N, C-alpha and C positions, 0 to 999 in steps of 0.2 A: 699455465694460466696465471695472469697477474692477480695477486691477492688484493681484493678491494679494501679500501680504508675502513669500511664498516666492519669487516671481519677481523681486523687486527685487534688482539686483546688490549683492553683499555690500559692495563698496567704497563705494557711496552710503549704505548703511546705516551704515557706519563714519563717514562724514562727518556724517550727521545726529546720530549718537550723540555725537560730540565736540562738536558745536555745542550740543546740549542740556546736556551737562555743563559747558560753558564759561559759558553765560548763563542757563539756567533757574533754578538754585538761588537766585540773588540778584536775579531779575527784578523782584520786588516789594518788595525790601528798601530801607532808607533810608540815605543817605550816598553822596556822590559827589565825585569830583575837582573842584577849584574851577572849572576851565574849563567843565566840564559843567554845574555849578550856574549859572554866569553865562549860558550859552547858554539854559538853561531860564528863568531869570528875565527875560531880555530878551524871550524868546518870550511869557512871561506878561504883560509890560507891553504887548506888541502885542495880545495877546488881550483884555486889560482896557481897551484903547483909550487907554492912557496915552502911547503913542508911535505913530509911523508907520513905514512900511517903510524910508524913507531917513533917518529921524531917530529911531533907537532911544534908549531911556532906560535908565540903569543905576542904581546904588545911591546916588549922591550926592543930597543933598536940594536944595541951592541951585543946583548945576550938574549936572543929571542926564544931559546929552547924552553919548552913547557913540559914539566914532568908531574904535574899535580894530579892528573886523572888519566886512567886508561882511555884509549882513543876510539873505541868502536862507535859510540853514539855520534862523535864528530864525523867519522867517516860516512856513516849512514846519512847524516844531514848533508854532507858535501855531495853525496850521490844525488840527493834531491836537487841541489843547486845545478848539477850537470843536466838534469832532466828538465827542470822548470825555470832555471835562470837564477842569477845571484840577486834575489830580491829579499828585502827584510820580511815580507809576508810569508815567505816559504817556511821559515822556522816556526811561525805561529801555526801554519797549516799542518806542518809535520807534528807538532805537539797535539793538535786536535785529532789528527789521524791516530796517534798513539792512544789517546783517550778512547776513541771509538773501538780500536782493536782490543784495548784492555777491558772494556765493557763486554765484548764478545767472549774473551777468555774467562772472565768471571762467570758468565752464564755456562760456558762449557765445563768449567771446574765443578760447578754445582750439579750439573746434569750427570757428569761422570761419577760424582760421589753418590748420588741417589739414582743410579742407572736402573735399578730394579724396582723402583717405586714411581709409577707414572704420575701419581697425584702430587708427590713432593717435587718431582722434576719440573712440573709446570710453574713452580714458584722460583724459577731461576732469576726472575726479575727482582726478587726481594734483595739479595746481596748487591745487585747492581744499583738499586735505589739507595741502599745504605751507603754505598761507596760514593754516590753523587752528592748526598746531603752532608758528608763530612766537610767541615770548614777548610780542610787542607786541600781537597781535590780541585775545586774550581780555580784556585790561585795557581797551584802547581802546574796544571796543564795549560795555563795561559803564558807560562814563562820559560818554556823550552829547557827544562831541567834534564840532566842526564838520567836521573832516577826514572823519568817517564819511559825511557827505553829499557833500562835495566829491569823494571817491573814486568815488562812483557816476557822476558826470558825466565825470570824466577817463577812467574805464574805458569808458563808453559811447562817448566820442570815439575811443578806441583801436579799439573794435570796428568803428566806421564806417570808419576808415582801412584796417583789414585787409580789410574786405569790398570796398572799392573796389580795392585792390591785387590781390585775387584774381579779380575779375570784369572789371576794366578797362572799366567802362561807367558812364555817368551821373556823370561827374566833378563837375559843378557841384552836383548834388543831394547827393552824398555830402559834398562840401566844406562846403556850407551847413549841413547837419545837424551835422557834426563841429564847425564853428566855433560853432554855437549852443550845443552842449554845453560847449565851452570857456568861453564867456561866462557860462553858468550856474555853472560851476566857479569862475570868477574872482569873481563876486559872492557866492560862498559863503566863500572864504578868501583871495582876492587873487592876486598874481602867481605864487605857487608852483604854481598850477594850470596854468600854460602849458607845462609840459615836453612834452606830447604834440605840440607844434609841431615838435619834432625827429624825430618818428616817421616821417613820409613819407621823409625822407632816409635814415634808418637801414634802411628796408625796400628800398632800391635793390638790385636784382639778387637779391632773395629768390626771384623766379621769372624765367622766361625773357622775360616780356613787360614787366616793370616795370623800365625802364632809368633811366639818369641823367637824361635829358630829362624823362621822365614824373615822376620824383621831384622835380625842381626845380619843374616846373609845379604839381604838387600842393602842395608846400610853400608856394610863392608865393601860390597861391589861398587856401589854408587860413589863412595869416597875414593876407592881405588882407581876407578876409571877416570874420575875427575883429575886426580893427581897425575895419572898417566898422561892424559891429554895436556895437562899443565906443563909437565916436564918436557914433553915432546915439543910443544909450542915455544917454550922459553929456552930451549936448547939452541935455537938459532941466534945468530949474532945480534940482529936488530932488536928482537923482542927481549933478549937478555939484557942488552944495554938499557932499554927502557925500564925494565923491572928493577935494575940496580938503582937507577936514578929515582924512580918512583918510590922505592923503599926509603931511600935517604931523604928525599925532599918532602915526602908526604907522610908515609906510614909511621916511620920512626919518630918524627917530630910531633905528630898528632898523638901518638900513644905516650910519648914522654912529656906531653903538655908543653912542648917547646914552641908554642905559637902564641901570638898576641890576641888570644880569645878571652872573652869574659863570661863564658857559660859556666853554670854551676854543675857539679858532677851528676846531679839528678835531673838536669834540665830536660833530657829527652823523655823522661817519664811524664813530666808535666805536659810536654808537647803531645805525647800519646793520649793523655786524658782529654786534652782540648780537641784533638782530632777525632776522638771517638765520643765526644760529649753527647751528641744527640742519641746515640745508641745506648749509652749508659742510662740516660733518662728513661728511655723505653724499657730498659731492663729493670729499673726500679719499679716501674708500673707492673711489669711481668711478675716480679717477686710478690708484690701485693695481691696479685690475682691468682696465686698458686693454687688455691683450693677450687677456683671456678673454672679454670681452663683445662682442657684435655689435650693430650698429644695426638697428632694425626695418626689414627690407627694404632696408637701406642707404639709408634715406630722406634725400635731400639737403636737403629743406626742414627736417627736424628738426635736421640738423647746422648749417644756416645760421641757425636761429632763436635758439638759446640766447644767443649772445653779443650779438645785436642787442637782445634784450629786457633783458639785463643792463646793456648800455650805456644803454638808455632809463631803467632804474631809477636809474642813476647821474646821468642828466640831471635826474631828479626829486628827487635828494638833494643833489648838490653845490652848487646855488645857495643852499641854506639856510645853507651855511657863511659866506656873505657877511653874514649877519645876526647881531646879537648874541643873538637869540632862537633857541636850538637845542634843541628838545624832541623826544624820541623819536617822539611821535605825529605830528609833522609829516611823518614818512615814510610814513604810511598810503597815500596815493595811489601812491607809488613801489613799494609792496610788491606791487602787482598785476603789473607787468611783471617784477619780481624773481622771483616764484614761477613765472610762465610760463617764464622763462629757465632756472631751475633744473630745472623739470619736463622741459623739452626735453633738457637735458643729462643728467639722471639716468634718463630713461626706458629707455635700453638696458640699464642695470644692473638695473632692475626686470624687464625681459623675461628677462634671464639668470637671475634668481632664479625667475621663474614657470616657466621651462622645466625646472627641476630639482625642482619640487614635484609630487609624484604626484597623480593625480586623487582618490584616496582621502583624502589629507591636505587637499586643497583643500575637499572636501566637509565634512570635520570642522571645518576652520577656519571655513567658511561658517556651519555650524550654531552654532558657538561664538560667532561675532560676532553673529548674529541673537538668540540667547538673551541675550547681554550687552547688546544694544541695547534689548531689552524691559525688562530690569532697570534699565538706565540711564535710560530714559524714565520709568518709574514712580518711581524714586528722585528724579529731577530735578523731576518734578511735585510730589512730596511735599514736597521741600525748598523749592520755589517758594512754595507756599501756607503751609508751616510758618514760613518766614522772612519772611512779609509784615509789614512795619513794623519788622522787626529792624534796628537800626542797625549798619552794618558799617564805617563810617568816621566819624571825629570824634565818637565816641560821647559823651564827656563834654560836649562843646559842644552837641550836638543835644539831649541830655537837659536841659541847662540852659535852652536856648531854649524847649523844649516846656513846661517847668514855669513859666518866667517868663511865657510868653504866656498861660498860664492865669490869671495874676494881673492881666492887663491887660484893660480894657474892650474889647469887640470893635471899637468904632469908633476906638480909639486907633491911629493909623497912624504917628506920629512919636515917637521916643524920643531925648531928649538924652543925649549920651554923652561920656566923657572923650576927649581928644585921642589917647590911647593906642589907641583903636579906629579911628582914621582909616585906617590901612593894613591893618587886619585884614579882608582881603577874604573869607576863608572865613566869618567870623561875619556880616559885612554881607550877603554873598550869600545865606546860609541864612535870615537874618531876613526878607529881602524875598521870597525864593522860597517859603518854607513858610508864612509868617504875614503877608506883605504889610506888614512893619514896616520903616520907614526910620530910620536914625540921622541926627541932626543934631549938628554940632559946637558947642562952647560959644559961638562967635562968630556962629552962624547964627540969624537970627530965625525962630522956628518955634513953633507952638502946641503945645508939649510939656508934659506934666504928669508925666512920669516921667524918671528919670535913671539911667544905667547906668555902673557902674565895673567895673574889674577886681576879682576876688575879694579882699576885705579890703584894698582900696586906695581911700581916699577921694580923689576928684579935687579939684582946686583950684576947680572951678566948682560943687561940690555945697554947697548951703546947710547950715548946722549943724542946722537943725530939720527936715531931710528925713527921712522915715520909711522905714526899710528894710523892704521887703515880700518880698524873696527873696534868699537867699544860696546860690549854687551852687558848683560846682567851678571855674568859670572866670569867672563874672560875679556881681555883686550888683546888685539893682534897687531903686531908691528911688522913693517917691512925693513929688513936690515940693509944698511948701506952697502953698495957693491965695492 
C-alpha cells in the first residue's frame, strides 16, 4: 500500500524539501566548477572510445594522457552517458543521484549504530539534516566532484564495520566487503579514502562485547584484505602503469609541495571549521544547557559514539594537511562521520526541546512544513525546467564558446591557439566537454584551420592575412589561409 503524504514523518519531509531547494533549481543549467568539468570530459572521452579505464585522456593535443586521479568515478559517469546520452545535464543528474544515495547511507549508518534502540533509530533524519545544512554540501553536489562518488564507498565501508561490531558474527565476510569498498574508494580518489581503516580501533569498547583484542584483529584483517586486493589489482600491467604515473605526477609532487599552490599548511582545518560551523554553533548552545538537558534514556552508546565519530572525521581530514593541495571539497567523505558525531552529541538537546513543545504546536508545525514542502517542490521543479540551459558560471566564456562553435564546421575538432591559453583549464575543459574541440599550441603539428587568440590580442603565431570570423568578450577566432 502506498504511504500517504499525511503519514510521512514531518522531519523526512523537511529533509526532502531542503534537498529539492539545494539541487533542483539548477539541475539542468549550464556552468560548473572546473574539477567537475574535467571529470565529465574524461568520462566523455571514455564514452567516445578515445581512452581506456586505466589510461584516461585529457585536454592536451599532443600529450593527452591524464594521471592526476584514479578513474572509477569517470568510468561510472561514462556508463551514464552510454545509458542516457552524452548531454551536459547527465553529470548534474549523476551528482544529484549521488546526493540522494548518500542521504540514504547516512540514515542506514545511524540505524546500524543504534540498532538496539528503536527510539534513537527514529532520529536517523538528524544527521541527514546536519549534512544538508553544511555550507559545503550544496555546492559540492552541484559540481560533479569525484569526492561525491568516493564518499559513497567510504560510507558503505563504515556501515559494514558498524554492523560487524554490533552483531560480532561473520568477521571474515564483513572484513572482505569493507575492504572491497575501500579499494573502490581508493580507485576513485586515492589514499585519502583510507581513513576508515582507523574505525575498528575507534570503536573499541563501544559495547560490552567489542574489546581491544577484537578491535586489533578486525583492524589487522581489514588492513590486510585491503592490501591483498590492492596488490592483486595493481599486479596487472595496465593498473600498474597507471599507479606508477599517478604516484609520480600527483602523489609525490603533492606531498613534496612541488605544485604551484598557495594554500597554507593548516588551510584544511579552517575549511573543516567552516564546513561544520552551523553544528559548532549548536554545540556551543548544548554546552550552555548541560545542566538542563537529559540524555535519551541515559543511553550509554549515544554518549560513547559522538567523540569517536568526531575523531574519525579528524582522521579523514588531518592527512590532507600533508599535501600542498587543500580544497574544501576534499572533506566530503569526512563529513559523514562528522555529522553522525554531532547528531549523537546534540540529540539530547533536541529531545529537551521536543519535550517542551505542546502537541497542538507540533501539529501546526507539521502542517506548515508539509504545505511549505509542496510549495518548495513545485517551485523547484518550475525553476529546474525554467533554468534549463541557463548559464550560471563562467557566463561570458561559455557564451563566447557557443557562438564561436557555430562559426566552425562540425568536423573541425582541433583549433590552434596562442600560448596564453595553455594553462586556461576552464576554457580548454569547456571546449572539449561541450563541443569536442581541442586546442593545439603553436609548436604542435596539427591539422588546424582556425586560430584563437585572446580578445583584441593578436598572437605571434597568427598570420597577417588570417580572417577574423568571431570577436567575443574573451576570445577572437580567425580562419587561417589555405
